[in-house]
C-alpha positions as CSV (number, residue, x, y, z in Angstrom):
1,M,28.2,-25.6,-33.4
2,A,30.6,-23.1,-34.5
3,C,32.2,-22.9,-38.6
4,G,35.3,-25.2,-38.5
5,G,33.2,-28.0,-36.3
6,A,34.8,-26.2,-32.8
7,R,32.3,-26.0,-29.7
8,R,31.8,-22.2,-28.7
9,R,32.3,-21.8,-24.9
10,K,29.9,-19.2,-23.2
11,P,32.0,-16.4,-21.3
12,P,31.5,-17.4,-17.7
13,L,29.2,-15.0,-15.4
14,P,30.5,-12.1,-13.6
15,L,31.1,-13.0,-10.0
16,L,31.0,-11.4,-7.0
17,S,33.4,-11.9,-3.9
18,I,32.2,-12.7,-0.8
19,R,34.9,-12.9,2.6
20,G,37.1,-15.1,0.1
21,K,34.3,-16.6,-1.9
22,T,32.9,-15.9,-5.2
23,M,29.4,-16.0,-6.4
24,N,27.8,-15.4,-9.8
25,H,25.1,-12.8,-10.2
26,A,22.9,-16.0,-10.8
27,V,23.3,-17.1,-7.4
28,H,19.8,-18.3,-5.6
29,F,19.7,-17.5,-2.1
30,E,17.4,-19.6,0.1
31,L,15.0,-18.5,2.2
32,K,14.5,-20.6,5.1
33,D,11.1,-20.5,6.8
34,R,12.8,-19.1,10.2
35,D,14.6,-16.3,8.4
36,F,11.5,-15.3,6.4
37,R,9.5,-15.5,9.9
38,R,12.1,-12.9,11.2
39,I,11.9,-10.9,8.7
40,S,8.3,-10.8,8.7
41,E,8.3,-9.9,12.7
42,L,10.6,-6.8,11.8
43,A,8.7,-5.5,9.4
44,Y,5.6,-6.1,11.3
45,S,7.2,-4.4,14.4
46,V,8.5,-1.5,12.1
47,C,5.5,-0.3,10.1
48,R,2.8,-3.3,10.4
49,I,3.5,-4.2,7.2
50,N,2.1,-7.6,7.0
51,L,4.5,-10.4,5.0
52,H,2.2,-13.6,5.3
53,Q,3.3,-16.9,3.5
54,G,2.7,-16.3,0.0
55,K,5.1,-13.1,0.1
56,K,7.7,-15.1,0.7
57,E,8.7,-15.8,-2.9
58,L,8.7,-11.4,-3.0
59,V,10.6,-11.1,-0.1
60,R,13.3,-13.3,-1.3
61,S,13.7,-11.9,-4.4
62,R,14.0,-8.4,-3.2
63,L,16.0,-8.7,-0.5
64,A,18.8,-10.8,-2.8
65,K,19.3,-7.3,-4.7
66,R,20.3,-6.0,-1.1
67,M,22.3,-8.8,-0.2
68,R,24.4,-9.0,-3.5
69,A,25.2,-5.0,-2.7
70,L,26.2,-5.9,0.7
71,H,28.2,-9.1,-0.3
72,I,26.3,-10.7,2.1
73,A,25.8,-14.8,1.5
74,S,22.9,-15.5,3.6
75,F,19.8,-14.6,4.7
76,G,20.9,-15.2,8.6
77,E,23.3,-13.0,7.7
78,Y,21.5,-10.4,6.4
79,I,19.2,-10.2,9.2
80,E,22.3,-9.7,12.0
81,R,23.2,-6.7,9.6
82,V,19.4,-5.4,9.8
83,E,19.3,-5.7,13.4
84,S,22.3,-3.7,14.2
85,D,22.2,-1.2,11.7
86,G,19.3,1.1,11.7
87,A,20.1,2.4,8.0
88,E,20.0,-1.1,6.9
89,L,16.5,-1.4,8.5
90,T,15.3,1.6,6.6
91,R,16.4,0.0,3.2
92,M,15.0,-3.5,4.2
93,I,11.5,-1.6,3.9
94,D,12.1,0.3,1.4
95,A,12.9,-2.7,-1.0
96,L,9.7,-4.5,0.5
97,S,7.8,-1.7,-0.1
98,T,5.0,-1.5,-3.3
99,N,6.0,1.8,-5.1
100,L,4.0,1.4,-8.2
101,T,2.0,4.7,-9.1
102,T,1.3,7.1,-12.2
103,F,0.2,10.4,-12.4
104,F,-3.5,10.4,-12.2
105,R,-3.8,6.9,-10.9
106,E,-7.6,5.7,-10.4
107,P,-8.8,8.8,-12.1
108,R,-12.3,8.6,-10.7
109,H,-11.3,10.3,-7.6
110,F,-9.8,13.1,-9.2
111,D,-13.2,13.3,-10.9
112,F,-15.1,13.2,-7.5
113,L,-12.7,16.1,-6.3
114,V,-13.3,17.9,-9.4
115,E,-17.3,17.4,-9.2
116,N,-17.9,17.2,-5.5
117,V,-15.0,18.9,-3.5
118,F,-13.7,21.9,-5.7
119,P,-16.9,23.5,-5.7
120,A,-17.2,23.9,-2.1
121,L,-13.6,25.1,-2.0
122,R,-14.3,27.1,-4.8
123,D,-17.0,29.3,-3.0
124,N,-14.9,30.2,-0.4
125,P,-11.8,31.6,-1.5
126,A,-10.7,33.0,1.8
127,A,-10.8,29.6,3.2
128,R,-7.5,27.0,4.5
129,S,-6.9,24.0,2.3
130,R,-5.2,21.1,3.2
131,F,-4.5,18.0,1.5
132,W,-2.8,14.9,2.5
133,C,-1.1,12.5,0.6
134,A,-0.3,8.9,2.6
135,G,1.8,6.8,1.1
136,C,2.8,9.3,-1.6
137,S,5.2,6.9,-3.2
138,S,7.4,8.8,-6.4
139,G,5.3,11.7,-5.8
140,E,3.0,11.5,-9.1
141,E,-0.3,11.6,-7.0
142,P,0.2,15.0,-5.1
143,Y,1.8,16.2,-8.5
144,S,-1.4,15.2,-9.9
145,L,-3.6,16.3,-7.3
146,A,-1.6,19.6,-7.5
147,M,-2.4,20.1,-11.2
148,L,-5.8,19.9,-10.4
149,L,-5.8,22.5,-7.7
150,N,-3.9,25.2,-10.1
151,E,-6.4,24.2,-12.6
152,H,-9.9,24.5,-11.1
153,L,-9.0,26.8,-7.7
154,D,-6.1,28.7,-8.8
155,A,-3.6,27.2,-6.1
156,A,-1.2,29.5,-7.3
157,G,-3.3,33.0,-6.9
158,G,-2.6,33.4,-3.4
159,R,-5.4,31.1,-2.0
160,D,-4.1,29.1,1.2
161,I,-3.9,25.8,-0.1
162,K,-1.1,23.3,1.1
163,I,-0.5,19.5,0.1
164,L,1.5,17.5,2.4
165,A,3.2,14.3,0.8
166,T,4.6,11.3,3.0
167,D,6.2,8.0,2.9
168,I,8.2,5.6,4.7
169,S,10.2,5.2,1.6
170,T,13.1,7.6,1.8
171,R,14.4,5.9,-2.1
172,M,10.8,7.4,-3.0
173,L,10.9,10.4,-1.4
174,D,14.3,11.3,-3.0
175,I,12.7,11.0,-6.5
176,A,9.6,12.7,-5.6
177,R,11.6,16.1,-4.6
178,S,13.6,15.7,-7.7
179,G,10.4,15.8,-9.4
180,A,12.0,14.3,-12.4
181,Y,10.3,11.7,-14.3
182,P,11.0,10.1,-17.8
183,E,9.2,11.0,-21.1
184,T,7.7,7.6,-21.1
185,R,5.8,8.4,-17.6
186,F,3.8,11.2,-19.1
187,Q,2.0,9.3,-22.1
188,N,-1.1,9.0,-20.5
189,M,-1.4,12.6,-19.5
190,D,-3.0,15.5,-21.3
191,P,-0.5,17.1,-23.7
192,L,-1.8,20.5,-22.2
193,L,-0.8,19.7,-18.6
194,K,2.3,18.1,-19.1
195,S,3.8,21.0,-21.4
196,K,2.4,23.4,-18.7
197,Y,3.8,22.2,-15.2
198,F,6.5,20.1,-16.3
199,D,9.8,21.4,-17.7
200,R,11.9,19.6,-20.3
201,A,15.4,18.8,-18.8
202,D,18.3,16.7,-20.9
203,D,20.3,14.6,-18.5
204,G,22.4,13.3,-21.7
205,G,20.3,10.1,-21.7
206,E,16.3,9.4,-21.6
207,P,14.0,12.6,-22.2
208,V,13.2,13.5,-18.8
209,R,10.5,16.1,-17.3
210,V,10.7,17.8,-14.0
211,A,7.9,19.3,-12.2
212,G,7.8,23.1,-12.3
213,P,7.5,26.1,-9.7
214,L,3.1,26.3,-10.1
215,L,3.6,22.2,-8.6
216,R,6.6,22.6,-6.3
217,Q,4.9,25.4,-4.2
218,L,2.0,23.5,-3.2
219,I,3.6,20.3,-2.0
220,K,5.9,19.8,1.1
221,F,7.4,15.9,0.8
222,R,8.4,14.4,4.2
223,Y,9.0,11.1,5.7
224,L,6.4,9.8,8.1
225,N,6.0,6.2,9.3
226,L,2.3,5.9,9.8
227,M,2.5,3.8,12.7
228,E,4.3,6.5,14.7
229,P,3.1,9.5,16.3
230,W,2.1,12.2,13.7
231,P,3.8,15.6,14.0
232,M,0.9,17.2,12.3
233,K,-1.0,19.9,14.6
234,R,-3.8,20.8,11.8
235,N,-6.4,18.9,10.6
236,F,-6.7,18.0,7.2
237,D,-9.8,18.1,4.5
238,V,-8.9,15.5,2.3
239,I,-6.7,12.5,2.9
240,F,-5.5,10.2,0.2
241,C,-4.2,7.0,1.5
242,R,-4.6,4.8,-1.5
243,N,-3.2,1.5,-2.0
244,V,-1.4,1.0,1.2
245,M,-3.9,-0.6,3.7
246,I,-4.5,-3.7,1.8
247,Y,-0.8,-4.8,3.6
248,F,-2.0,-4.3,7.2
249,D,-3.8,-6.6,8.8
250,K,-7.4,-5.6,10.1
251,P,-6.3,-4.5,13.7
252,T,-3.6,-1.9,12.4
253,Q,-6.2,-0.9,9.3
254,E,-9.1,-0.1,12.2
255,A,-6.2,1.5,14.4
256,L,-5.3,3.6,11.3
257,V,-8.5,4.2,9.9
258,R,-9.5,5.8,13.5
259,R,-7.0,8.0,13.7
260,F,-7.4,9.5,10.0
261,H,-11.2,10.1,11.2
262,E,-9.4,12.2,14.1
263,K,-7.3,14.1,11.7
264,L,-9.9,15.3,8.9
265,N,-11.8,18.3,9.5
266,P,-16.0,17.8,10.0
267,G,-17.0,17.1,6.0
268,G,-13.6,15.8,4.8
269,Y,-12.9,13.4,2.9
270,L,-10.8,9.7,3.2
271,F,-10.1,8.1,-0.2
272,I,-8.5,4.6,-0.1
273,G,-7.5,2.6,-2.9
274,H,-10.1,0.9,-5.6
275,S,-9.2,-2.4,-4.2
276,E,-9.4,-1.7,-0.9
277,S,-12.7,-1.6,1.4
278,L,-13.3,-1.2,5.0
279,I,-15.8,-3.9,4.9
280,G,-15.3,-5.5,8.4
281,V,-13.3,-2.7,10.1
282,K,-14.5,-0.6,12.7
283,H,-15.2,3.1,12.0
284,D,-17.0,6.3,12.0
285,F,-16.9,7.8,8.3
286,E,-19.9,7.8,6.4
287,F,-19.7,5.7,3.2
288,V,-20.3,8.1,0.2
289,Q,-18.9,5.4,-2.8
290,S,-16.8,2.6,-3.7
291,S,-13.3,3.6,-1.7
292,V,-14.6,7.3,-0.5
293,Y,-15.9,8.0,3.0
294,R,-16.7,11.4,4.7
295,R,-16.4,12.4,8.4
296,G,-19.8,13.5,9.7
297,G,-20.3,17.0,10.4
298,R,-20.5,20.2,8.5
299,A,-17.6,21.2,6.3
300,Q,-15.4,23.8,7.5
């Protein structure tokens, strides 16, 4: 009750106009089972993302944002749009992809590189070294790798070292290419690395740092759907594909791991996420330690 006894009325929620109808931002879109099945089929056919029933609420909440932006009132109508519009199909995959990442995420992998992979590369300075971050999201992983390559192998000193960073999300690739991150993303990074490799930038709002040339010159960001043919002609010494395969079913995992094996040089390493495993997946890799695998043969 307000002063004087008069009841104050809450202001109405903002309204969206949808083809002659009005809808407030709190509207709940119903995702019917048949629509969920069709979305699951589309996601699987495009990039083999396995959306089981437990993902239904995640799908509903993420796609509801796109539907509001497009002023679409039902999932049935949205599916029709996706099936007739390749650009919106890409945006749907973007929305359904999980993009959480941080600098030096799962640090034991980076420790392993420094202790077990870099020494051999350091002993052969004339060698060509290639790294692939498959599913690079917003770029923190390849930038973390580039920092280590600069620190431990003097990658900027004329050595032939490159990182290919690919993702299916065009939205995440735009962020990665910009190399711009809010200051809060660097809270757990060594301040010396932060100041050495990321420049301050003023965007008029939250403090931002931008990746500098020592990192950018090592990395190429490219769009790639892992389920489609790969255009890369040469093999890699190290492949990172972390926290990607958990979204695939076993047959898809097996086919992808086989292709990774073929794309590694003898003695090359595959890193997967700590929450992932190749148990139950047929493969030709040598097990090194949890989430680290090696292609047999002598390193080149």
